[in-house]
TORKE-498337 format. One record per residue: residue in one letter; x, y, z of N, C-alpha, C, CB in turn. Coordinates in steps of 0.1 Angstrom, whole numbers, plus 2048, in hexadecimal, padded with zeros to 3 digits. Glycine has a CB too. Example, Ala and Ser with C-alpha at 12.3 -4.5 7.8 and 13.67 -1.06 7.14 Angstrom:
2
tike	nx	ny	nz	cax	cay	caz	cx	cy	cz	cbx	cby	cbz
A	884	7C7	84E	87B	7D3	84E	884	7DF	84E	871	7D3	85A
S	880	7EA	847	889	7F5	847	881	800	84F	88D	7FA	839
This chain:
283
tike	nx	ny	nz	cax	cay	caz	cx	cy	cz	cbx	cby	cbz
X	A87	2E8	BE6	A93	2F0	BEA	A9F	2EA	BE3	A95	2EE	BFA
X	AA6	2F3	BDC	AB1	2EF	BD4	ABE	2EB	BDC	AB5	2F9	BC9
X	AC7	2E4	BD5	AD3	2DF	BDC	ADC	2EA	BE2	ADB	2D6	BD3
X	ADC	2F5	BDB	AE5	300	BDF	AE0	306	BED	AE5	30C	BD5
X	AD3	308	BEE	ACD	30D	BFA	AD0	303	C06	ABE	30F	BF9
X	ACE	2F6	C03	AD0	2EC	C0D	ADF	2EC	C11	ACD	2DE	C07
X	AE8	2ED	C08	AF6	2EE	C0B	AF9	2FA	C14	AFF	2EE	BFF
X	AF3	306	C11	AF5	312	C18	AF0	310	C27	AEF	31E	C12
X	AE4	30A	C28	ADE	308	C35	AE7	2FE	C3D	AD0	303	C34
X	AEC	2F4	C36	AF4	2EA	C3D	B01	2F0	C42	AF7	2DE	C34
X	B07	2F9	C3A	B13	300	C3D	B11	309	C49	B19	308	C31
X	B05	310	C49	B02	319	C54	B01	312	C61	AF5	321	C51
X	AFB	306	C61	AF9	2FE	C6D	B07	2F9	C72	AF0	2F2	C6B
X	B10	2F5	C68	B1D	2F0	C6C	B25	2FB	C73	B24	2EB	C60
X	B23	308	C6E	B2C	313	C74	B27	317	C81	B2C	31E	C6A
X	B1A	315	C84	B14	31A	C91	B19	311	C9C	B05	31A	C91
X	B20	316	CA6	B25	30E	CB1	B19	308	CB9	B2E	316	CBB
X	B1B	2FC	CBE	B10	2F6	CC6	B0E	2FD	CD3	B14	2E7	CC9
X	B18	303	CD9	B17	30B	CE6	B24	312	CE8	B14	301	CF2
X	B23	31D	CEF	B2F	325	CF3	B35	31F	CFF	B2B	334	CF5
X	B3F	317	CFD	B45	30F	D08	B4B	319	D13	B50	306	D03
X	B51	324	D0E	B57	32D	D18	B4C	332	D22	B5E	339	D11
X	B41	336	D1C	B36	33C	D24	B30	331	D2D	B2B	341	D1B
X	B2E	325	D28	B29	31A	D30	B32	316	D3B	B26	30D	D27
X	B3F	315	D39	B49	311	D43	B4A	31C	D4E	B57	30F	D3D
X	B49	329	D4A	B48	334	D54	B3C	333	D5C	B49	341	D4C
X	B31	32F	D56	B24	32E	D5E	B25	323	D69	B19	32A	D54
X	B2B	318	D66	B2C	30D	D6F	B39	30C	D77	B2A	300	D68
X	B43	315	D74	B4F	315	D7B	B59	30A	D77	B4C	315	D89
X	B59	306	D6B	B62	2FB	D67	B6E	301	D60	B5B	2F1	D5D
X	B7A	2FC	D65	B87	300	D5F	B90	2F5	D5B	B8E	309	D6A
X	B8A	2E9	D59	B92	2DD	D56	B94	2DC	D47	B8B	2D1	D5B
X	B99	2D0	D43	B9C	2CD	D35	B90	2CC	D2D	BA4	2C0	D35
X	B91	2CE	D20	B86	2CD	D17	B87	2C1	D0E	B85	2DA	D0E
X	B89	2B6	D14	B8B	2A9	D0D	B7F	2A0	D10	B99	2A3	D11
X	B7B	298	D07	B6F	28F	D09	B72	283	D11	B69	28B	CFC
X	B76	284	D1E	B79	279	D26	B6F	278	D31	B87	27B	D2C
X	B6F	26C	D38	B66	26A	D43	B69	274	D4E	B68	25B	D48
X	B75	278	D51	B79	281	D5B	B72	28F	D58	B88	283	D5C
X	B72	293	D4C	B6C	2A0	D48	B5D	29F	D4A	B6F	2A3	D39
X	B57	294	D45	B48	292	D47	B44	292	D56	B44	284	D41
X	B4C	28B	D5E	B49	28B	D6D	B4A	299	D73	B52	282	D74
X	B54	2A1	D6F	B55	2AE	D74	B4A	2B7	D70	B63	2B5	D70
X	B46	2B7	D63	B3B	2BF	D5E	B2E	2BB	D65	B3A	2BF	D4F
X	B2C	2AE	D66	B1F	2A9	D6C	B1D	2AD	D7A	B1F	299	D6B
X	B28	2AF	D82	B26	2B4	D8F	B24	2C3	D90	B32	2B0	D98
X	B2B	2CA	D88	B2B	2D9	D88	B1E	2DE	D83	B36	2DF	D81
X	B18	2D8	D79	B0C	2DE	D72	B01	2E0	D7C	B08	2D5	D67
X	AFC	2D5	D83	AF0	2D7	D8C	AF3	2DF	D98	AEB	2CA	D90
X	B00	2E2	D9B	B03	2EB	DA6	B02	2FA	DA2	B11	2E8	DAC
X	B04	2FC	D95	B04	30A	D90	AF7	30E	D89	B10	30C	D86
X	AF1	305	D82	AE5	308	D7A	AD9	300	D81	AE7	304	D6B
X	AD0	308	D88	AC6	301	D8F	ABB	2FB	D86	ABF	30B	D99
X	AB3	2F2	D8C	AA7	2EC	D86	A9C	2F6	D8A	AA5	2DE	D8B
X	A94	2FA	D80	A88	302	D83	A80	303	D76	A8C	311	D87
X	A73	306	D79	A69	307	D6D	A60	312	D6F	A61	2FA	D6C
X	A65	31E	D73	A5D	32A	D75	A56	32E	D68	A65	335	D7A
X	A5C	32C	D5C	A56	330	D50	A4A	328	D4D	A60	32F	D45
X	A49	31C	D51	A3D	314	D4F	A32	31A	D57	A3F	305	D53
X	A34	31D	D64	A2A	323	D6C	A25	331	D68	A2F	324	D7B
X	A2E	338	D61	A2B	345	D5B	A24	344	D4E	A38	34D	D5A
X	A23	338	D48	A1D	336	D3B	A25	33A	D2F	A10	33E	D3B
X	A32	33B	D31	A3B	33F	D27	A40	334	D1E	A48	346	D2C
X	A3E	327	D23	A42	31C	D1B	A51	31A	D1C	A3E	31D	D0C
X	A57	310	D16	A65	30D	D17	A6A	30B	D09	A68	300	D1F
X	A73	314	D05	A79	315	CF8	A86	30D	CF8	A7B	323	CF3
X	A87	302	CF0	A93	2FA	CF0	A9C	2FE	CE5	A8F	2EB	CEE
X	A9A	308	CDE	AA4	30D	CD4	AB1	310	CDB	A9F	31A	CCD
X	ABC	30B	CD6	AC9	30C	CDD	ACC	31B	CE1	AD4	307	CD5
X	AC9	324	CD9	ACC	332	CDC	AC3	337	CE8	AC9	33B	CD0
X	AB7	332	CE9	AAE	336	CF4	AB2	32F	D01	A9F	332	CF1
X	AB6	323	D00	ABB	31C	D0C	AC8	322	D11	ABD	30D	D09
X	AD1	325	D08	ADE	32B	D0D	ADB	339	D13	AE8	32C	D01
X	AD2	341	D0C	ACF	34E	D12	AC9	34E	D1F	AC6	356	D08
X	AC2	343	D22	ABB	342	D2F	AC4	33C	D3A	AAF	339	D2E
X	ACA	330	D37	AD1	329	D41	AE0	32E	D43	AD2	31A	D3D
X	AE6	333	D38	AF3	338	D39	AF3	347	D3C	AFC	335	D2D
X	AEE	34F	D32	AEF	35E	D33	AE7	364	D3E	AEB	364	D26
X	ADA	35F	D3F	AD1	365	D49	AD2	35F	D57	AC3	364	D44
X	ADB	355	D59	ADD	34E	D66	AD0	348	D6B	AE2	359	D70
X	AC7	344	D62	ABB	33D	D66	ABE	32E	D67	AB0	33F	D5C
X	AB4	326	D6B	AB4	318	D6A	AAA	313	D60	AB2	312	D78
X	AA7	306	D61	A9E	300	D58	A9A	2F2	D5C	AA3	300	D4A
X	A93	2EB	D54	A90	2DD	D57	A97	2D4	D4E	A81	2DA	D57
X	A94	2C7	D4E	A9C	2BD	D48	A9F	2BF	D39	A96	2AF	D49
X	A95	2C3	D31	A98	2C6	D23	AA2	2D1	D21	A8B	2C9	D1C
X	AA1	2DB	D29	AAB	2E6	D27	AB9	2E2	D2C	AA6	2F2	D2F
X	AB9	2DC	D38	AC6	2D8	D3E	ACE	2CE	D35	AC4	2D2	D4C
X	AC7	2C3	D32	ACE	2B9	D2B	AD0	2BC	D1C	AC6	2AC	D2C
X	AC7	2C5	D17	ACA	2C9	D09	AD6	2D2	D08	ABE	2D2	D04
X	AD8	2DB	D12	AE4	2E2	D13	AF0	2D9	D16	AE3	2ED	D1E
X	AEF	2D0	D1F	AFA	2C7	D22	AFE	2BF	D16	AF6	2BE	D2E
X	AF4	2BA	D0E	AF7	2B2	D02	B00	2BA	CF9	AEB	2AE	CFC
X	AFC	2C7	CF7	B04	2CF	CED	B12	2D2	CF2	AFD	2DD	CEB
X	B13	2D4	CFF	B21	2D6	D05	B29	2C9	D03	B20	2D9	D14
X	B24	2BE	D06	B2B	2B1	D04	B2F	2AF	CF6	B23	2A6	D0A
X	B26	2B1	CED	B29	2AF	CDE	B33	2B8	CD9	B1C	2B0	CD6
X	B33	2C5	CDE	B3D	2CE	CDA	B4B	2CA	CDF	B3A	2DC	CE0
X	B4B	2C3	CEB	B58	2BE	CF0	B5D	2B1	CE9	B57	2BC	CFF
X	B54	2AB	CE1	B57	29F	CDA	B52	292	CDF	B66	29E	CD9
X	B49	293	CE9	B42	287	CEE	B38	282	CE4	B3C	28A	CFC
X	B35	275	CE5	B2A	26F	CDE	B1E	26F	CE7	B2E	260	CD9
X	B13	276	CE3	B08	278	CEC	AFB	275	CE4	B08	286	CF2
X	AF1	26F	CEB	AE4	26C	CE5	AD9	270	CF0	AE3	25D	CE1
X	ACE	274	CEA	AC2	277	CF3	ABC	26A	CF7	AB8	280	CEB
X	AB7	26A	D04	AAF	25F	D09	AA2	265	D0F	AB7	257	D14
X	A99	25C	D11	A8C	260	D17	A88	257	D22	A81	260	D0B
X	A82	25D	D2D	A7E	255	D38	A70	259	D3D	A88	257	D43
X	A6A	250	D45	A5D	252	D4C	A60	254	D5B	A53	246	D4A
X	A5E	260	D60	A60	263	D6E	A56	25B	D77	A60	272	D71
X	A5C	254	D81	A54	24E	D8B	A57	252	D99	A55	23E	D8A
X	A61	25C	D9A	A65	261	DA7	A59	268	DAE	A71	26B	DA5
X	A56	263	DBA	A4B	268	DC2	A3E	269	DBB	A4F	276	DC7
X	A3C	260	DB1	A2F	260	DA9	A27	253	DAD	A32	260	D9A
X	A1A	254	DB1	A12	248	DB4	A12	23F	DA8	A04	24D	DB8
X	A13	232	DAA	A13	228	D9F	A06	229	D97	A15	21A	DA5
X	9FB	22D	D9E	9EE	22D	D97	9ED	239	D8E	9E3	22D	DA1
X	9F6	243	D8F	9F5	24F	D87	A02	251	D7F	9F3	25B	D90
X	A05	248	D75	A12	249	D6E	A13	256	D66	A14	23D	D65
X	A1F	25B	D65	A21	267	D5C	A26	262	D4E	A2C	270	D62
X	A23	26B	D44	A28	267	D37	A37	268	D36	A22	271	D2C
X	A3D	261	D2C	A4C	262	D2B	A4F	271	D27	A51	258	D20
X	A56	278	D30	A58	286	D2D	A66	28B	D32	A4E	28E	D33
X	A6E	282	D38	A7B	286	D3D	A86	284	D33	A7E	27E	D4A
X	A8E	28E	D31	A99	28D	D27	AA6	28A	D2F	A9A	29A	D1F
X	AAE	281	D2A	ABB	27D	D30	AC4	27B	D24	ABA	271	D39
X	AD1	277	D27	ADB	275	D1D	AE2	268	D1E	AE5	281	D1D
X	AE7	262	D13	AF0	257	D13	AFD	25C	D0D	AEA	24B	D0C
X	B08	25A	D15	B15	25F	D10	B1E	252	D0F	B1C	269	D1A
X	B24	250	D03	B2C	244	D01	B3B	249	D01	B29	23D	CF4
X	B43	243	D0A	B51	246	D0B	B59	239	D0A	B55	24E	D18
X	B61	238	D00	B69	22B	CFE	B60	21F	CFE	B74	22A	D08
X	B55	220	CF8	B4C	214	CF7	B43	212	D03	B54	208	CF4
X	B45	21A	D0E	B3E	218	D1A	B32	222	D1A	B47	21A	D27
X	B26	21E	D1D	B1A	226	D1E	B18	22C	D2B	B0E	21F	D19
X	B15	239	D2C	B13	240	D39	B06	248	D38	B1F	24A	D3C
X	AFF	248	D43	AF3	250	D44	AF7	25E	D4A	AE8	24A	D4D
X	AF4	268	D42	AF7	276	D47	AE9	27D	D48	B00	27E	D3D
X	AE7	283	D54	ADA	28A	D56	ADD	295	D60	ACF	280	D5B
X	ADD	2A2	D5B	ADF	2AD	D64	AD2	2B5	D67	AEA	2B7	D5F
X	AC6	2AE	D63	ABA	2B6	D64	AAF	2AF	D6B	AB5	2B8	D56
X	AB2	2A7	D76	AA8	2A0	D7D	AA4	2A7	D8B	AAC	292	D7F
X	AA6	2B3	D8C	AA2	2BA	D98	AA8	2B6	DA5	A93	2B9	D99
X	AA0	2B3	DAF	AA5	2B1	DBC	AAD	2A5	DBF	A9A	2B2	DC5
X	AAC	29B	DB6	AB4	28F	DB7	ABD	28C	DAB	AAB	283	DBA
X	AC1	297	DA5	ACA	295	D99	AD6	28E	D9C	ACD	2A3	D92
X	ADA	284	D95	AE8	27E	D97	AF3	288	D95	AEA	272	D8E
X	AFD	288	D9D	B08	292	D9C	B14	28C	D95	B0C	297	DAA
X	B12	280	D8F	B1C	279	D88	B16	271	D7D	B25	271	D91
X	B1D	26F	D71	B17	266	D67	B17	258	D6D	B1F	266	D5A
X	B0D	250	D68	B0B	242	D6D	B0E	238	D62	AFD	241	D73
X	B16	22E	D65	B18	223	D5C	B0C	21C	D59	B24	21A	D61
X	B09	219	D4C	AFC	213	D48	AFD	204	D46	AF7	21A	D3C
X	B09	1FF	D48	B0B	1F0	D46	B0C	1E8	D52	B18	1EE	D3E
X	B07	1EE	D5E	B07	1E6	D6A	AFA	1EA	D72	B14	1E9	D72
X	AF5	1E1	D7A	AEB	1E4	D83	AF0	1E6	D92	AE0	1D9	D83
X	AFD	1E6	D93	B03	1E8	DA0	B01	1F6	DA5	B12	1E5	DA0
X	B01	1F9	DB2	AFF	206	DB8	B0C	20E	DB4	AFE	205	DC7
X	B09	21B	DB0	B14	224	DAC	B13	230	DB5	B12	228	D9D
X	B1D	232	DBF	B1C	23D	DC8	B20	24A	DC2	B26	23A	DD4
X	B1A	255	DC7	B1D	262	DC4	B1F	26A	DD1	B12	269	DBB
X	B21	277	DD0	B23	27F	DDC	B16	27F	DE5	B26	28D	DD9
X	B0B	27C	DDF	AFE	27C	DE6	AFA	26D	DE6	AF4	285	DE0
X	AEF	26A	DE0	AEA	25C	DE0	AF2	253	DD7	ADB	25C	DDB
X	AF0	246	DD9	AF5	23C	DCF	AE9	23A	DC6	AF9	22F	DD6
X	AED	237	DB9	AE3	234	DAF	AE5	227	DA8	AE3	240	DA4
X	ADB	221	DA2	ADD	215	D9B	AD3	215	D8F	ADB	209	DA4
X	AD6	20E	D85	ACE	20C	D79	ACA	1FD	D78	AD5	211	D6C
X	ABE	1FA	D7A	AB9	1EC	D7A	AB0	1EA	D6E	AB2	1E9	D88
X	AB0	1DD	D69	AA8	1DB	D5E	A99	1DD	D60	AAA	1CC	D59
X	A92	1E2	D56	A83	1E4	D57	A7D	1DF	D4A	A80	1F3	D5A
X	A70	1DE	D49	A6A	1DA	D3D	A6D	1E2	D31	A5B	1DA	D3E
X	A6F	1EF	D32	A72	1F8	D27	A81	1FB	D25	A6B	205	D29
X	A89	1F7	D2F	A98	1FA	D2E	A9E	1F9	D3B	A9A	208	D28
X	A9F	205	D42	AA6	206	D4F	A9D	20E	D59	AB4	20C	D4E
X	A9E	20B	D65	A98	214	D70	AA4	21A	D78	A8E	20C	D79
X	AA4	227	D78	AAE	22D	D80	AA9	22F	D8F	AB2	23B	D7B
X	AB1	22A	D98	AAD	22B	DA6	AB7	232	DAF	AAA	21D	DAC
X	AB3	238	DB9	ABB	23F	DC3	ABA	239	DD1	AB8	24F	DC3
X	AC5	238	DD8	AC5	232	DE5	AC3	23D	DF0	AD2	22A	DE8
X	AB8	23D	DF7	AB6	247	E02	AB4	23E	E0E	AA9	250	DFF
X	ABD	240	E18	ABD	237	E23	AC0	229	E1F	AB0	238	E2B
X	AB7	220	E22	AB9	212	E1E	AAF	20E	E13	AB6	209	E2A
X	AA9	218	E0C	A9F	215	E02	AA3	21A	DF5	A92	21C	E07
X	AA1	212	DEB	AA4	216	DDD	A97	21C	DD8	AA8	20A	DD4
X	A97	228	DD4	A8B	22F	DCF	A8C	231	DBF	A8A	23D	DD5
X	A82	22C	DB8	A82	22E	DA9	A81	23C	DA5	A77	226	DA3
X	A88	240	D9B	A88	24E	D96	A81	24F	D89	A96	254	D95
X	A87	248	D7F	A80	248	D72	A84	23C	D6A	A84	255	D6A
X	A7B	237	D62	A7D	22C	D59	A82	231	D4B	A70	223	D57
X	A8E	22C	D47	A95	232	D3C	A93	228	D30	AA3	234	D3F
X	A8F	22E	D25	A8F	226	D18	A9D	229	D12	A83	22B	D0F
X	AA5	21E	D10	AB2	220	D0A	AB1	21F	CFB	ABC	215	D10
X	AAA	228	CF5	AA9	229	CE7	AAB	237	CE4	A9B	223	CE1
X	AB5	23B	CDC	AB7	249	CD9	AAB	250	CD3	AC3	24B	CCF
X	AA9	25D	CD8	A9E	265	CD4	AA2	270	CCB	A96	26A	CE0
X	A9A	274	CC1	A9D	280	CB9	A9A	28D	CC1	A96	27F	CAC
X	AA0	298	CBD	A9C	2A4	CC3	A8E	2A8	CC2	AA5	2B0	CBD
X	A88	2A4	CB6	A79	2A6	CB4	A71	29F	CBE	A75	2A3	CA6
X	A75	293	CC3	A6E	28C	CCD	A6E	293	CDA	A74	27E	CCF
X	A7A	299	CDD	A7B	2A1	CEA	A73	2AE	CE9	A8A	2A4	CEC
X	A72	2B3	CDD	A6A	2BF	CDB	A5B	2BD	CDF	A6B	2C5	CCD
X	A56	2B1	CDB	A48	2AD	CDE	A47	2AB	CED	A44	2A1	CD6
X	A50	2A4	CF3	A50	2A2	D01	A50	2AF	D09	A5C	299	D06
X	A59	2B8	D04	A5A	2C5	D0B	A4D	2CD	D0A	A66	2CD	D05
X	A47	2CD	CFE	A3A	2D4	CFD	A30	2CF	D06	A35	2D3	CEE
X	A2E	2C2	D07	A25	2BC	D11	A28	2C0	D1F	A24	2AD	D0F
X	A34	2BF	D23	A38	2C1	D31	A37	2D0	D35	A47	2BD	D33
X	A39	2D9	D2B	A38	2E7	D2E	A2A	2ED	D2D	A42	2EE	D25
X	A21	2E6	D26	A14	2ED	D23	A08	2E5	D28	A13	2EF	D15
X	A09	2D8	D2A	9FD	2D0	D2E	9F9	2D4	D3C	A00	2C1	D2D
X	9EC	2D6	D3E	9E7	2DB	D4B	9E9	2D1	D56	9D8	2DD	D4A
X	9EB	2C4	D53	9EE	2BA	D5D	9FD	2B8	D5F	9E8	2AD	D59
X	A05	2BF	D58	A14	2BE	D5B	A17	2C2	D69	A1C	2C7	D51
X	A20	2BB	D6F	A24	2BF	D7D	A2A	2CD	D7E	A2E	2B4	D83
X	A30	2D1	D73	A36	2DE	D73	A2C	2EA	D72	A40	2DF	D67
X	A1F	2E6	D6F	A14	2F0	D6F	A0E	2F1	D7D	A0A	2EC	D65
X	A11	2E7	D85	A0A	2E6	D92	A12	2E8	D9E	A03	2D9	D93
X	A1F	2EA	D9C	A28	2EC	DA8	A33	2F5	DA5	A2D	2DE	DAC
X	A38	2FC	DAF	A43	305	DAE	A4F	2FD	DB3	A42	312	DB6
X	A59	2FB	DAA	A64	2F2	DAD	A71	2F8	DA9	A63	2E4	DA6
X	A7B	2F6	DB2	A89	2FA	DAF	A92	2F0	DB6	A8C	309	DB4
X	A9E	2EE	DB1	AA7	2E5	DB7	AB6	2E9	DB3	AA5	2D6	DB3
X	ABF	2E6	DBC	ACD	2E9	DB9	AD5	2DF	DC1	AD1	2F8	DBC
X	ADF	2D9	DBB	AE7	2CE	DC2	AF5	2D2	DC2	AE5	2C1	DBC
X	AFB	2D4	DCE	B09	2D7	DCF	B10	2CB	DD5	B0C	2E4	DD8
X	B1E	2CA	DD6	B24	2BF	DDC	B20	2BE	DEB	B33	2C1	DDC
X	B1C	2C9	DF1	B18	2C9	E00	B0A	2C4	E02	B1B	2D6	E06
X	B01	2C8	DFA	AF2	2C6	DFD	AEA	2C7	DF0	AEE	2D0	E07
X	ADE	2C1	DF2	AD3	2C3	DE8	AC9	2CD	DED	ACC	2B5	DE4
X	AC5	2D6	DE5	ABC	2E0	DEA	AAF	2DF	DE1	AC2	2EF	DE9
X	AA4	2DD	DE7	A98	2DB	DDF	A8C	2E4	DE4	A93	2CD	DDF
X	A85	2EA	DDB	A79	2F2	DDE	A6D	2EC	DD7	A7B	301	DDA
X	A63	2EA	DDF	A56	2E5	DD9	A4B	2EE	DDF	A53	2D6	DDC
X	A45	2F6	DD7	A3C	300	DDB	A42	309	DE6	A2F	2FA	DE1
X	A3F	308	DF2	A45	310	DFD	A4D	308	E06	A3B	318	E04
X	A51	2FC	E03	A58	2F3	E0C	A67	2F2	E07	A52	2E5	E0C
X	A70	2F6	E0F	A7E	2F5	E0C	A84	2E9	E13	A86	302	E10
X	A8B	2E1	E0B	A92	2D5	E11	AA1	2D6	E0E	A8C	2C8	E0B
X	AA9	2D4	E18	AB7	2D3	E17	ABC	2C5	E1B	ABF	2DF	E1F
X	AC1	2BE	E12	AC6	2B0	E15	AD5	2B0	E13	AC0	2A6	E0B
X	ADC	2B0	E1F	AEB	2B0	E1F	AF1	2A3	E1A	AF0	2B4	E2D
X	AFD	2A4	E16	B04	298	E10	B06	28E	E1B	B11	29C	E0B
X	B06	291	E28	B07	287	E32	AFA	281	E36	B0E	28E	E3F
X	AEF	285	E2F	AE2	27F	E32	AD9	288	E3B	AE4	272	E38
X	ADE	291	E42	AD6	29A	E4A	ACD	2A2	E41	ADF	2A4	E53
X	AC0	2A3	E45	AB6	2A9	E3D	AAE	2B4	E45	AAC	29F	E37
X	AAC	2C0	E3F	AA4	2CA	E45	A98	2CE	E3C	AAD	2D7	E47
X	A8D	2D1	E43	A81	2D5	E3C	A7C	2E2	E42	A76	2CA	E3C
X	A77	2EB	E39	A72	2F8	E3E	A67	2FD	E35	A7E	302	E3F
X	A5C	302	E3C	A52	309	E34	A55	317	E33	A44	306	E3B
X	A53	31D	E27	A57	32B	E25	A4B	334	E22	A61	32C	E19
X	A4C	340	E25	A42	34A	E21	A45	34E	E13	A42	357	E2A
X	A3D	356	E0C	A3F	35A	DFF	A4C	362	DFE	A33	363	DFA
X	A4F	36B	E07	A5B	373	E07	A67	36A	E09	A5B	37E	E12
X	A66	360	E11	A71	356	E13	A73	34E	E07	A6E	34E	E1F
X	A69	34A	DFF	A6A	343	DF3	A72	34B	DE9	A5C	33F	DED
X	A6F	358	DE8	A76	360	DDF	A85	361	DE3	A70	36E	DDE
X	A87	363	DF0	A95	364	DF5	A9C	357	DF2	A95	367	E04
X	A96	34B	DF4	A9C	33E	DF1	AA0	33D	DE2	A94	333	DF5
X	A97	341	DD9	A99	340	DCB	AA6	348	DC7	A8D	345	DC3
X	AA8	353	DCE	AB3	35C	DCB	AC0	357	DD2	AB0	36A	DD0
X	ABF	353	DDE	ACB	350	DE6	ACF	342	DE6	AC9	355	DF4
X	AC6	339	DE6	AC9	32A	DE7	ACA	325	DD8	ABE	323	DEE
X	AC1	329	DD0	AC1	323	DC2	AC7	32D	DB8	AB2	321	DBE
X	ACC	338	DBD	AD4	341	DB4	ACD	346	DA8	AE1	33B	DB1
X	AC0	349	DA9	AB8	34D	D9E	AB5	35C	D9E	AAB	345	D9E
X	AB5	362	D92	AB2	370	D92	AA2	372	D92	AB8	377	D85
X	A9D	373	D9D	A8E	374	D9F	A89	381	D97	A8A	375	DAD
X	A7E	37E	D8F	A78	389	D88	A6B	38E	D8F	A74	385	D79
X	A67	39A	D8E	A5B	39F	D94	A4F	396	D90	A58	3AD	D90
X	A4F	391	D84	A44	389	D7F	A42	37C	D87	A45	386	D70
X	A4D	378	D8D	A4C	36B	D95	A44	36D	DA2	A5A	367	D98
X	A42	379	DA7	A3C	37A	DB4	A2E	375	DB4	A3D	389	DB8
X	A26	377	DAA	A19	372	DA9	A18	363	DAA	A11	378	D9D
X	A22	35D	DA3	A23	34E	DA3	A26	349	DB1	A2D	349	D98
X	A30	350	DB7	A34	34C	DC4	A29	34D	DCE	A40	355	DC9
X	A21	357	DCD	A15	359	DD6	A0B	34E	DD4	A0F	367	DD3
X	A0A	347	DC9	A01	33C	DC7	A05	330	DCF	A00	339	DB8
X	A12	32F	DD2	A17	323	DD8	A1C	325	DE6	A21	31C	DD0
X	A1C	331	DEB	A22	334	DF8	A19	33F	DFF	A30	339	DF7
X	A18	33E	E0D	A10	348	E14	A17	355	E14	A0D	343	E22
X	A10	360	E16	A16	36D	E16	A20	36E	E22	A0C	378	E17
């Protein structure tokens, strides 16, 4: 490939915006300053999981997950859909970089509610954001226990949020992120603090979206976190965990699952979803 073609391709990439900030901010309801400060990061980090739900219906439908920026934006912003960690944090990374933040990909092994004897592969995507030399963990794609605020990575002290407190403690591979539920610290994922290339995430995403043993192939999941409560759906079980600690559980029929996806998780339910819903919920 000659140098002229390379220069033209490079120029084309430079001219293409990372993301339409106006559209993204309208999607999450953000009206604040567009400066790369900790205050901006905190505001976006709380608004994102309240507006854009966690879900993986496309995996259950066999459609796969396309991480091309145009595809992610068309789905999560324009179509008012949700996604899982690779989509959420890929979008969030582009938003932050457009605003001028220094952002890197990170990779983690999920241990949340996973038996120690059945470890999962490293497949969770998260972000490291550096502001004035301080490193922060940003993660808007961890479903039902997503942190609602960035977490300082240079301390193992508890860091309170509107919901749980979180902490990052040393582990053999880097850090273990833990959440405090009641009096118990629950491990969420082990984080390798080594920046990952987008191609590494593409491989992780392909495995997570297509492997028959992937949890997203075996369960219907949705989550949404607002300042007031965490809402989680697993198959036909709806859990509402209020910020004050009060928790509600309810088993749903297929019709109620569809209604919850629309009303609680704010998703545009498609007719094609009904067969999937029927696999995980009674009529």
